[in-house]
N, CA and C of each residue as an Amber inpcrd file, in Angstrom:
protein
   234
 -17.5440000 -24.6790000  25.7180000 -16.7350000 -23.4600000  26.0710000
 -15.4580000 -23.5490000  26.3450000 -14.9560000 -24.7070000  26.9060000
 -13.4850000 -24.8060000  27.1520000 -12.6330000 -24.9340000  25.7850000
 -13.2900000 -25.2600000  24.7790000 -12.5440000 -25.4450000  23.5780000
 -12.1280000 -24.0240000  23.0480000 -12.7860000 -23.0540000  23.4160000
 -12.4800000 -21.5950000  23.0450000 -11.5580000 -20.9690000  23.8130000
 -10.9300000 -21.6810000  24.9500000 -10.0240000 -21.0240000  25.8430000
  -8.6710000 -20.7630000  25.1770000  -8.3530000 -21.4110000  24.0690000
  -7.1910000 -21.1270000  23.2070000  -7.1230000 -19.7900000  22.6310000
  -8.3600000 -19.1930000  22.5730000  -8.3890000 -17.8700000  21.8800000
  -8.1150000 -16.6500000  22.8050000  -8.0740000 -17.0600000  24.1240000
  -7.8270000 -15.9750000  25.2410000  -6.5150000 -15.2720000  25.0640000
  -5.4560000 -16.0880000  24.8780000  -4.1220000 -15.4000000  24.7690000
  -3.9530000 -14.6140000  23.5110000  -4.5240000 -15.0230000  22.5110000
  -4.6120000 -14.1440000  21.1400000  -5.4040000 -12.9090000  21.3310000
  -6.4670000 -12.9790000  22.0780000  -7.3330000 -11.8140000  22.2570000
  -6.6260000 -10.8130000  23.1740000  -5.9090000 -11.3270000  24.1670000
  -5.2810000 -10.4540000  25.1430000  -4.2110000  -9.6280000  24.3290000
  -3.4220000 -10.4350000  23.5320000  -2.3020000  -9.8040000  22.9880000
  -2.8830000  -8.7290000  21.8710000  -3.9390000  -9.0230000  21.3110000
  -4.4840000  -8.0650000  20.3960000  -4.9970000  -6.8180000  21.1100000
  -5.5760000  -7.0010000  22.2230000  -6.1250000  -5.8190000  22.7960000
  -4.9350000  -4.9980000  23.3710000  -3.7910000  -5.6320000  23.8500000
  -2.7250000  -4.9790000  24.3340000  -2.0320000  -4.1800000  23.1960000
  -2.0170000  -4.8390000  22.0000000  -1.3170000  -4.1240000  20.8200000
  -2.1270000  -2.9020000  20.4220000  -3.5700000  -3.0820000  20.5040000
  -4.4310000  -1.9760000  20.1440000  -4.2020000  -0.8030000  21.0840000
  -4.1660000  -1.2410000  22.3310000  -3.9690000  -0.0040000  23.3700000
  -2.6290000   0.5920000  23.1390000  -1.5510000  -0.3050000  22.8530000
  -0.1820000   0.4520000  22.6810000  -0.1980000   1.2810000  21.4520000
  -0.6420000   0.8450000  20.4220000  -0.7370000   1.5990000  19.1610000
  -1.5510000   3.0100000  19.4260000  -2.5320000   2.7260000  20.1100000
  -3.3560000   4.0490000  20.3750000  -2.4850000   4.9600000  21.2260000
  -1.8380000   4.5850000  22.0810000  -1.0540000   5.3250000  22.9530000
   0.1630000   6.0920000  22.1080000   0.8630000   5.2380000  21.4430000
   2.0690000   5.7940000  20.7110000   1.6810000   6.6740000  19.5380000
   0.6020000   6.5140000  18.9300000   0.1540000   7.2540000  17.8270000
  -0.7920000   8.4660000  18.2200000  -0.8150000   8.7640000  19.4260000
  -1.7880000   9.9480000  19.8700000  -1.2920000  11.1780000  19.3020000
  -2.1070000  12.1560000  19.2380000  -1.8820000  13.5170000  18.5130000
  -0.7060000  14.1640000  19.3740000   0.0500000  14.9470000  18.7410000
   1.1050000  15.7780000  19.3170000   2.4740000  15.0970000  19.4630000
   2.7150000  13.9260000  18.9900000   4.0520000  13.2910000  18.9630000
   4.6710000  13.3290000  17.6690000   5.7230000  13.9430000  17.5740000
   6.4320000  14.0320000  16.4090000   5.8790000  14.8500000  15.3330000
   5.0620000  15.7940000  15.6090000   4.3110000  16.6270000  14.6030000
   5.2780000  17.4100000  13.9330000   5.2560000  17.4420000  12.5280000
   6.2820000  18.3060000  11.7860000   5.4750000  19.3780000  11.0950000
   5.9510000  20.5210000  11.1680000   5.3560000  21.7190000  10.3620000
   5.0870000  21.3470000   8.8930000   3.9420000  21.7780000   8.3600000
   3.6140000  21.3520000   7.0150000   4.6580000  22.0450000   6.1050000
   5.0250000  23.2570000   6.3210000   6.0040000  23.9090000   5.4040000
   7.3790000  23.1050000   5.3140000   7.8080000  22.6520000   6.5270000
   8.9720000  21.8780000   6.6750000   8.9660000  20.5760000   5.8940000
   7.7800000  19.9480000   6.0090000   7.5290000  18.6900000   5.4480000
   7.5010000  18.7770000   3.7860000   6.9720000  19.8430000   3.3950000
   6.8390000  20.0660000   1.9950000   8.3510000  20.4890000   1.4270000
   9.1640000  21.2380000   2.2280000  10.5330000  21.5360000   1.7860000
  11.2340000  20.2180000   1.6810000  11.1010000  19.2990000   2.6910000
  11.8530000  18.0490000   2.7170000  11.4810000  17.2370000   1.6000000
  10.2380000  17.2350000   1.2450000   9.6480000  16.3790000   0.1290000
  10.3020000  16.9140000  -1.1860000  10.3870000  18.1750000  -1.4280000
  10.9220000  18.8700000  -2.5430000  12.4450000  18.5660000  -2.7750000
  13.1010000  18.4880000  -1.6220000  14.5940000  18.1900000  -1.6070000
  14.7070000  16.7210000  -2.0430000  13.8770000  15.8860000  -1.5620000
  14.0330000  14.5260000  -1.8140000  13.7380000  14.1800000  -3.2630000
  12.7010000  14.8280000  -3.8040000  12.2610000  14.4910000  -5.2080000
  13.3390000  15.1640000  -6.1900000  14.0320000  16.1590000  -5.7620000
  15.0010000  16.8670000  -6.6480000  16.3040000  16.1580000  -6.5570000
  16.5490000  15.3440000  -5.5710000  17.8660000  14.7350000  -5.4770000
  18.0470000  13.7380000  -6.5610000  19.3620000  13.8230000  -7.0040000
  19.9410000  13.0000000  -8.1460000  19.9790000  11.6190000  -7.7150000
  19.5990000  10.6630000  -8.5260000  19.6830000   9.2500000  -8.3360000
  21.1560000   8.7500000  -8.2610000  21.4310000   7.7270000  -7.5470000
  22.7610000   7.0730000  -7.7120000  23.1360000   6.7020000  -8.9100000
  24.3490000   6.6940000  -9.2860000  24.8020000   6.0560000 -10.6160000
  24.4440000   4.7530000 -10.8770000  24.0950000   4.5230000 -12.1530000
  23.6750000   3.1510000 -12.5020000  22.1140000   2.8790000 -12.4460000
  21.3870000   3.9290000 -11.8560000  19.9210000   3.8430000 -11.8500000
  19.3560000   4.8050000 -12.8320000  18.3420000   4.4260000 -13.2980000
  17.6480000   5.4120000 -14.1530000  16.1350000   5.2480000 -13.9970000
  15.5200000   6.4020000 -14.2050000  13.9570000   6.4030000 -14.0030000
  13.3160000   6.0220000 -15.3900000  12.4180000   5.1090000 -15.2880000
  11.7320000   4.6620000 -16.4850000  10.1930000   4.7930000 -16.1770000
   9.6210000   5.0120000 -17.4320000   8.1780000   5.1400000 -17.3290000
   7.3890000   3.8760000 -17.0540000   6.3110000   4.0110000 -16.3090000
   5.5840000   2.7220000 -16.2410000   5.0870000   2.0790000 -17.3960000
   5.1380000   0.8840000 -17.6480000   4.6440000   0.3270000 -18.8920000
   3.2000000   0.4070000 -18.9230000   2.6360000   0.7780000 -20.2440000
   1.1780000   0.8240000 -20.3620000   0.4920000  -0.4850000 -20.2550000
  -0.4480000  -0.5360000 -19.4460000  -1.1850000  -1.8300000 -19.2690000
  -2.1520000  -1.8910000 -20.1260000  -2.4720000  -3.1070000 -20.6440000
  -3.6830000  -3.3470000 -21.5490000  -4.8540000  -3.5670000 -20.7080000
  -5.7760000  -2.6770000 -20.9000000  -7.0750000  -2.7020000 -20.1050000
  -7.6950000  -4.0740000 -20.2830000  -8.0930000  -4.6410000 -19.3110000
  -8.6870000  -5.9660000 -19.4340000 -10.2310000  -5.8210000 -19.0320000
 -11.0930000  -6.3420000 -19.7810000 -12.5480000  -6.1540000 -19.4550000
 -13.0950000  -7.2520000 -18.5750000 -12.2180000  -8.3200000 -18.4620000
 -12.5620000  -9.4550000 -17.6040000 -13.3550000 -10.4510000 -18.3800000
 -13.5370000 -10.2470000 -19.6530000 -14.3580000 -11.0660000 -20.6320000
 -13.3110000 -11.6560000 -21.6780000 -13.3070000 -12.9990000 -21.8380000
 -12.5870000 -13.4920000 -22.7960000 -13.3140000 -13.5350000 -24.0210000
 -12.6320000 -13.1060000 -25.1220000 -13.1440000 -13.0340000 -26.3740000
 -12.4980000 -13.7020000 -27.4320000 -12.9370000 -14.7570000 -28.1000000
 -12.2570000 -15.5470000 -28.9840000 -12.3630000 -14.8000000 -30.4120000
 -11.1690000 -14.9200000 -31.1420000 -11.2750000 -14.3520000 -32.4170000
 -12.1210000 -15.0560000 -33.3990000 -12.7990000 -14.3850000 -34.3190000
 -13.6550000 -15.1500000 -35.1560000 -13.0130000 -15.9340000 -36.3000000
 -13.4380000 -17.0420000 -36.6160000 -12.9030000 -17.9060000 -37.5770000
 -13.5940000 -17.7440000 -38.9270000 -13.1390000 -16.8770000 -39.8920000
 -13.8510000 -16.7680000 -41.0490000 -14.7320000 -15.5930000 -41.0440000
 -15.4650000 -15.3720000 -42.1360000 -16.3500000 -14.2520000 -42.2680000
 -17.8130000 -14.5470000 -42.0870000 -18.0200000 -15.7620000 -42.3830000
 -19.4390000 -16.2830000 -42.2000000 -19.7060000 -17.3310000 -41.2920000
 -21.0070000 -17.5000000 -40.8770000 -21.3580000 -18.5150000 -39.8490000
 -21.5310000 -19.8990000 -40.5520000 -21.4880000 -19.9660000 -41.7500000
 -21.8460000 -21.3870000 -42.2350000 -22.2850000 -21.3760000 -43.6160000
């Protein structure tokens, strides 16, 4: 049992962190009106990017099936 005593400080810190996060993130703190949030998002998306940057489309990824397939060697089996 004594060998597990080194876990006590980690457990205490974890519990304190959980309680602190629960207290900080409780309802009613910093709540923003939905319409205001949508308006802010629209402004941010419409904003022009700084000079020297450009938007690029994400490259099309080749879909992998997870199975390795070897190319066939020749038209017949023998």
